[in-house]
C-alpha angles and dihedrals in degrees: 000000000000091000097049093046095047091044092054087052092051093047095052095043093050092040091057094049088071107015092094098054097085091039094056099095092051091046093050092047096045107032114080121244092011121139136172093273089057088050093057092049093046086071100027095047090063094049099041093053092044088049102043094044101047095089097050098040090050090053091045086053089055090050104038104025130288096227089051095054091040091059093044084054095054094049092047091049092051090047091049090051092052093049092049090056092059095043113145098193144016091259096052090050091052090051094046091047085058090054086053089049093053087054090048090053093052090051095045092046095055105026099087091037091058093048090050090055095046101046130060119242097261092057099031095090090051091049098049088041093055093048092050095046093052092043093054089044084059093060091051095046089049091074095057095036088051094056097043094048093048093049094047107034106010131262096287089066092072086071098037092066093063093057103071091036092048097048091049095046093044094050090045090051092048094052100040113024116087133188109262095176131067109249109241094225093167092059121100134222123231093230095163091050093050090043090058096045096056100053090043092056090043096053091049094053091042090051093046097050101037093066090066094064133077112258099036122100139189086268091069091049094050091048093053091044088055092049088051091048091054092046091050091047092051089046093051091043090054093045088054094046093052092045090054091046091052095049 
């Protein structure tokens, strides 16, 4: 039961990381106030939120309960999918994709931990491997599924399909999954470190993508590179101070 539920979650989260790629030309053409920059961030917004939130959400799962945050992630992902399907502009779709990405991060951060808790050591590798293989298969299938659904039912259908599956799997997880590990309530979270990591990665990606679009110059790239450098310096200083305090 644990393996099937978490594998559905992994499949959906990986699927949606790529399912919009083939549909982007149609989205830009049909969705009002959408341009090429929006198209890049429709894909990148999901990935950047998932990447930058993984460490924090994984730690919060240790503290408040992995199953609790996993269920919250499934519900957030499903709600984000529903919102994406009713987007009215490129900006709204980018923002709703970020909501999806937050749900995906909650799933990714706790999926393997739940499997580790549920399976004995001699079966743990097979369970995690199955979960990851199906998840990665979802990212490949997404390219075909996105094209077929967009051609047959329109681009909004690539988000509709998540809603019934997400509602069912979230309800199932809520009713059947239980915490198998003791929450580590006395542990702490490095909020400042993660708060520096997220904007640093965002500035890097913004700087590297803005240059491809008309109206943005080398000045914008240098400005964001300087911002990234400042964030990186603060992050390294914090790590050094933490290390000295611990020793």
